[in-house]
C-alpha positions in Angstrom: 0.2 0.0 0.1 1.3 3.4 -1.2 1.2 6.0 1.7 0.2 9.3 0.6 3.1 12.0 0.8 1.1 14.2 3.4 0.7 11.1 5.6 4.4 10.2 5.4 5.3 13.8 6.3 3.3 13.5 9.5 4.5 10.1 10.3 8.3 11.3 9.9 7.3 14.5 12.2 5.8 12.1 15.0 8.8 9.6 14.6 11.7 11.9 15.2 9.1 13.6 18.2 8.8 10.1 19.7 12.9 9.0 19.2 13.7 12.8 20.5 11.2 13.2 23.9 9.4 10.1 24.4 12.0 6.8 24.3 14.4 8.5 26.5 11.6 8.6 29.3 9.7 5.6 28.5 11.1 3.2 31.1 11.2 5.9 33.6 7.5 6.7 33.1 6.7 3.0 33.1 8.4 2.0 36.7 7.3 5.4 38.2 3.7 5.5 36.7 4.6 9.2 35.8 3.0 11.4 33.2 4.5 14.5 32.2 2.4 17.5 32.9 3.7 19.3 29.9 3.5 16.3 27.2 -0.3 17.2 26.0 0.6 20.5 25.4 3.6 19.8 23.3 1.9 17.1 21.4 -0.7 20.1 20.6 2.4 22.0 19.3 3.4 19.1 17.1 -0.2 19.4 15.7 -1.2 15.7 16.0 -4.1 16.0 19.0 -6.9 16.8 16.3 -6.0 14.4 13.0 -9.7 14.2 11.9 -10.7 17.7 13.0 -10.6 20.5 10.6 -7.8 22.9 10.3 -10.7 25.6 11.2 -11.0 24.3 14.8 -7.4 23.9 15.4 -7.1 20.2 13.6 -5.5 19.1 10.7 -8.2 17.8 8.6 -6.8 14.7 7.9 -8.5 10.9 7.9 -8.7 7.9 10.2 -5.5 6.9 8.5 -3.2 9.7 9.8 -4.8 8.8 13.4 -3.6 5.2 12.9 -0.1 5.9 11.6 0.3 8.7 14.5 -0.9 6.2 17.2 1.4 3.9 15.7 4.4 5.9 15.8 3.9 7.0 19.5 3.4 3.3 20.5 6.7 2.5 19.1 8.0 4.4 22.2 5.3 4.0 24.6 2.3 2.2 24.2 0.9 4.1 27.2 1.7 7.8 25.6 -0.3 6.4 22.4 -3.3 5.1 24.2 -3.6 8.6 26.7 -3.2 10.2 23.0 -6.2 8.0 21.1 -8.4 8.2 24.3 -8.0 12.6 24.0 -7.8 12.3 20.1 -10.0 10.2 18.7 -12.6 8.9 21.7 -13.0 12.6 22.8 -12.0 14.8 20.3 -12.8 13.2 17.0 -16.3 11.8 18.6 -17.1 15.5 19.7 -16.4 17.2 16.3 -18.7 14.3 14.4 -21.6 14.7 16.8 -21.5 18.1 18.3 -23.3 21.4 17.0 -21.3 24.2 16.0 -21.3 26.2 19.2 -19.7 22.9 21.0 -17.3 22.7 18.5 -16.2 26.2 18.7 -16.4 25.9 22.6 -14.4 22.7 23.3 -12.3 21.4 19.9 -9.5 24.4 19.9 -8.6 23.7 23.2 -8.6 20.1 22.5 -6.5 20.5 19.4 -4.1 22.6 21.2 -3.1 20.4 24.3 -4.6 23.2 26.7 -7.6 20.8 27.7 -7.0 16.7 28.2 -10.1 14.8 26.6 -11.3 11.3 28.0 -14.6 9.3 27.2 -16.4 8.0 30.1 -18.9 4.5 29.1 -17.2 1.3 31.0 -18.5 1.2 34.6 -17.7 -1.3 37.6 -20.5 -3.3 36.4 -20.6 -3.0 32.9 -17.8 -3.7 30.4 -17.9 -5.2 27.5 -22.3 -4.9 28.1 -22.2 -1.1 27.3 -26.0 -1.0 27.3 -25.9 -2.1 30.7 -24.7 1.1 32.1 -26.1 2.3 35.5 -25.1 6.0 35.5 -28.4 7.9 35.3 -29.2 11.5 33.9 -32.1 13.2 35.2 -33.8 16.4 33.4 -34.5 19.4 35.6 -35.3 22.4 33.8 -32.2 23.8 31.9 -29.5 21.1 33.4 -29.5 17.3 33.7 -28.1 15.6 37.0 -26.0 13.0 36.6 -25.5 10.0 39.1 -23.1 6.9 38.7 -19.6 6.0 38.4 -17.4 5.5 35.4 -14.1 2.5 36.1 -11.0 2.1 34.4 -11.2 5.4 32.6 -8.0 6.2 30.3 -7.2 10.1 31.1 -9.7 10.1 33.8 -7.2 11.8 36.5 -6.0 14.9 34.0 -9.0 15.2 31.7 -10.8 18.6 31.5 -13.4 17.5 29.0 -15.2 14.0 28.8 -17.8 12.1 26.7 -19.9 10.7 29.2 -22.8 8.1 28.9 -25.8 7.8 30.9 -29.6 6.8 31.0 -32.1 9.3 30.5 -35.1 6.6 30.1 -33.5 3.7 32.2 -36.5 1.6 31.0 -35.8 2.2 27.6 -32.6 -0.2 27.0 -30.6 0.8 24.4 -32.8 3.6 23.2 -32.7 5.9 26.3 -28.9 6.4 26.7 -27.6 9.7 26.4 -24.3 11.2 25.6 -22.8 14.3 27.7 -19.8 16.7 26.9 -18.8 17.0 31.1 -16.2 19.2 32.3 -14.0 18.3 35.3 -15.0 21.6 37.0 -18.7 20.8 36.7 -20.3 20.3 40.4 -20.4 16.7 41.8 -17.9 15.8 39.4 -14.7 14.1 40.8 -12.0 11.7 40.5 -10.2 8.7 42.2 -6.8 8.1 42.8 -4.7 6.8 39.6 -4.9 3.3 39.0 -1.6 1.1 39.2 -2.0 -1.0 36.5 0.4 -4.2 34.6 0.9 -2.3 31.6 0.3 1.3 30.0 1.2 2.0 33.5 2.1 6.0 33.1 -1.0 6.5 31.1 -3.4 7.9 33.8 -6.5 5.8 34.5 -8.8 6.5 37.0 -12.5 6.0 38.3 -14.7 9.1 37.3 -17.5 9.3 40.3 -20.8 11.5 39.6 -22.6 12.8 42.5 -25.6 15.5 41.5 -23.2 16.3 38.8 -25.0 19.1 37.2 -24.7 19.5 33.5 -25.9 21.9 31.2 -28.4 20.9 29.1 -26.9 22.2 25.9 -24.1 20.2 26.7 -25.9 16.9 25.3 -24.0 15.2 22.8 -26.2 14.7 19.6 -29.7 13.8 20.4 -31.5 13.1 23.9 -31.7 9.0 24.1 -29.7 8.7 20.7 -26.4 8.1 22.9 -26.1 4.7 21.3 -25.6 6.2 18.0 -23.1 8.2 19.1 -21.3 5.3 20.4 -21.7 3.4 17.5 -20.4 6.0 15.1 -17.0 6.2 16.3 -16.3 2.6 16.9 -14.8 1.8 13.6 -12.2 4.2 13.7 -11.8 3.3 17.3 -11.0 -0.4 16.4 -8.9 0.4 14.0 -6.6 2.8 16.0 -6.6 0.5 18.5 -5.3 -1.6 15.9 -2.6 0.8 14.6 -1.3 0.9 18.5 -1.0 -2.9 18.7 0.9 -2.7 15.5 3.7 -0.2 16.9 3.9 -2.3 20.2 4.6 -5.3 17.6 7.3 -3.2 15.4 9.5 -2.1 19.1 9.6 -5.5 20.1 10.8 -7.2 16.4 13.2 -4.3 16.2 14.7 -5.0 19.6 14.7 -8.4 19.1 16.5 -8.6 15.5 19.2 -6.0 17.4 19.7 -8.2 20.3 19.9 -11.5 18.2 22.6 -9.9 15.9 24.4 -9.1 19.3 24.1 -12.0 21.8 26.5 -14.5 21.2 26.2 -18.4 22.7 28.2 -20.9 21.2 30.7 -19.0 19.9 28.4 -17.1 17.5 25.3 -14.8 17.4 22.5 -16.5 18.2 20.7 -14.9 14.5 22.6 -17.5 12.8 20.5 -20.3 14.8 18.1 -21.4 12.8 15.2 -21.5 15.6 16.1 -18.1 16.2 15.7 -17.3 12.8 12.1 -18.7 12.4 10.9 -16.4 15.0 12.2 -13.3 13.3 10.7 -14.6 10.2 7.3 -15.6 11.6 7.0 -11.8 13.8 7.8 -10.0 10.6 5.3 -11.8 8.6 2.6 -11.5 11.2 3.5 -7.8 11.6 3.3 -7.2 7.7 -0.1 -9.0 7.6 -1.4 -6.7 10.5 0.1 -3.4 8.9 -1.8 -4.4 5.5 -5.3 -5.3 6.8 -5.2 -2.3 9.5 -4.1 0.5 6.5 -6.6 -1.1 4.4 -9.2 -0.4 7.2 -8.5 2.9 8.1 -8.2 4.0 4.3 -11.7 2.2 3.8 -13.2 3.8 6.6 -13.1 7.3 5.5 -15.2 6.7 2.9 -17.5 3.9 3.6 -20.3 4.5 6.5 -20.0 1.1 8.2 -17.2 -1.6 8.4 -18.0 -3.4 11.5 -16.7 -6.9 10.7 -13.6 -5.2 8.9 -12.2 -2.9 11.7 -13.3 -5.8 14.4 -11.0 -8.0 12.5 -8.5 -5.4 11.9 -8.0 -5.1 16.0 -8.6 -8.7 16.9 -6.0 -9.6 14.3 -3.3 -7.1 15.1 -4.0 -7.0 19.1 -3.5 -11.0 19.3 -0.2 -10.5 16.9 0.9 -8.1 19.4 0.9 -10.3 22.2 2.2 -13.2 20.2 4.9 -11.2 18.7 5.9 -9.7 21.9 5.8 -12.9 23.8 8.4 -14.6 21.3 10.5 -11.2 21.9 10.8 -12.2 25.4 11.9 -15.6 24.3 14.5 -14.5 22.1 16.1 -12.4 24.6 15.9 -15.3 27.0 16.9 -14.5 30.8 17.5 -10.8 30.2 13.9 -10.6 28.6 12.5 -11.2 32.0 14.3 -8.5 33.6 12.6 -5.0 34.3 15.4 -2.9 32.4 15.0 -4.7 29.0 12.0 -3.1 27.6 11.0 -6.4 25.7 9.0 -7.3 29.1 7.0 -3.4 29.0 5.9 -4.4 25.3 4.3 -7.5 26.4 2.8 -6.1 29.6 1.4 -3.1 27.2 0.0 -5.4 24.3 -1.9 -7.9 26.4 -4.7 -5.1 27.1 -5.0 -4.5 23.3 -7.1 -8.1 23.8 -8.9 -6.6 26.6 -10.0 -2.8 26.2 -12.1 -1.2 23.5 -14.1 -4.7 23.2 -12.1 -8.0 24.3 -11.2 -10.5 21.6 -14.2 -12.5 22.3 -16.7 -9.6 21.7 -14.7 -9.1 18.6 -15.1 -12.6 17.2 -19.1 -12.4 18.2 -19.3 -9.4 16.3 -18.0 -10.7 13.4 -19.7 -13.5 13.0 -23.1 -11.8 13.8 -22.0 -9.7 10.6 -21.2 -12.6 8.7 -24.5 -14.7 9.6 -26.9 -11.4 8.7 
């Protein structure tokens, strides 16, 4: 697949930034669960916080392929940075632009695209993960405001977010037809966030629980239409899935590059282990799987820009890429042997980071069910 020139320029810009600004800090950020407070403004200066948002609102007016390529490059340096970037640029900023009215776009998009404000999305709850329509957070209409009560769990960027898209039930008895999306600011009364969660992987990406206790949200902050929140939710899923596939691709590439270097340098029995056929076979399989995932991911990203729904294709891209990422990272640890098990070698971080992508944004099991359902229609 030929990458357009303007996309190659974006890739080169993000690659240079990642190598200079993120790679040197990646291990420290992972060990210390540390997020640099100036990182979002610097990404804003780079121009990558609104890949699909038009220039009039501060974005770069590109397409889902640009989102995937940016995510992939960031993930090579730090998957945690890439996942926080994706939660901001895709789950919040892209979805806000796609579903907001003009007043909402003008109010929120410029500061999100500049990195002045940090974005997030609140859907998952303590008792509702894969069952998204099973959320229990409620929103009651009172005059010119809605009052929200409930909580959102495992929310990327929650501890640092200024703006969040939150789903709540405005008609609890109507099931999926009673959900509404809201634009919620962290300063609204009744909004709070628990402490930063300590995770196996993506450690420096700030994750927390959002607590809504009589949280007052202006009625004008309804995103889309009342009781039509599922339409907002579904409209962004294809791009979200292919973005996560790009994240898996970046992690796998980093693990492969580290393994290739190590196999050339590490000597056993008087020669580099790259000379042994079993190591060569691992490297060949890793490369083949990465390239297959790349073609599938890029293809779906390009098609997403021009086709309204690609449910099974986007689900297939993230299913294959996420499981590929874990396999490649497992082989990377194996190639590194005992050193791969030591925390000072980054391949253990790649493995810990890769595993999340089979769980978050829809588990592998849910992705398979979705693909099968589409095939059997």
